[in-house]
C-alpha positions as CSV (number, residue, x, y, z in Angstrom):
1,M,2.1,-27.7,19.6
2,T,2.3,-25.2,16.8
3,P,-0.6,-22.9,16.4
4,V,-2.7,-23.5,13.2
5,S,-4.5,-20.8,11.4
6,K,-8.3,-21.2,11.4
7,R,-10.6,-20.7,8.4
8,F,-14.2,-19.4,8.3
9,T,-16.5,-18.0,5.7
10,I,-18.1,-14.5,5.7
11,T,-20.6,-12.9,3.4
12,V,-20.2,-9.2,2.5
13,P,-22.1,-6.8,0.2
14,D,-21.0,-6.7,-3.4
15,S,-19.6,-3.2,-2.9
16,V,-17.4,-4.3,0.0
17,Y,-16.1,-7.3,-2.0
18,E,-15.3,-5.1,-5.0
19,D,-13.4,-2.6,-2.8
20,L,-11.5,-5.4,-1.1
21,E,-10.5,-7.0,-4.4
22,H,-9.5,-3.6,-5.8
23,W,-7.4,-2.8,-2.7
24,S,-5.8,-6.2,-2.6
25,D,-4.9,-5.9,-6.3
26,Q,-3.2,-2.6,-5.6
27,Q,-1.2,-4.4,-2.9
28,G,-0.4,-7.4,-5.0
29,R,-1.9,-9.9,-2.6
30,P,-5.0,-12.2,-2.5
31,A,-8.2,-10.6,-1.2
32,A,-8.5,-13.4,1.4
33,N,-5.0,-12.4,2.8
34,L,-6.0,-8.7,3.0
35,A,-9.3,-9.7,4.7
36,A,-7.5,-11.8,7.3
37,F,-5.2,-8.9,8.0
38,L,-8.1,-6.4,8.4
39,V,-9.9,-8.8,10.8
40,E,-6.8,-9.1,12.9
41,V,-6.3,-5.3,13.0
42,G,-9.9,-4.9,13.9
43,I,-9.7,-7.4,16.8
44,L,-6.5,-5.8,18.1
45,A,-8.1,-2.3,18.0
46,A,-11.3,-3.6,19.8
47,K,-9.1,-5.1,22.5
48,E,-7.2,-1.8,23.0
49,R,-10.5,0.0,23.3
50,G,-11.7,-2.5,25.9
51,E,-14.5,-3.8,23.7
52,I,-13.3,-7.4,24.0
53,Q,-12.8,-8.7,27.5
54,P,-9.7,-10.8,28.2
55,K,-10.3,-14.6,27.9
56,K,-10.6,-16.5,31.2
57,P,-8.2,-19.4,31.3
58,D,-9.8,-22.8,31.0
59,S,-8.9,-25.9,33.0
60,K,-6.2,-26.8,30.4
61,G,-4.4,-23.5,31.0
62,K,-5.1,-22.0,27.6
């Protein structure tokens, strides 16, 4: 089965939103795309620092 991207909603302060929009405009991409990238980078960094424990496999082998 092909993995499907998940969606969720976050709320950020106006200043963060404005900075995100400005940054994404500079890169020529949507703010949501940049936000998704930044979340992914943050998760990977947290895993490398050991802040996120590895997942335990469930009974389905995920």
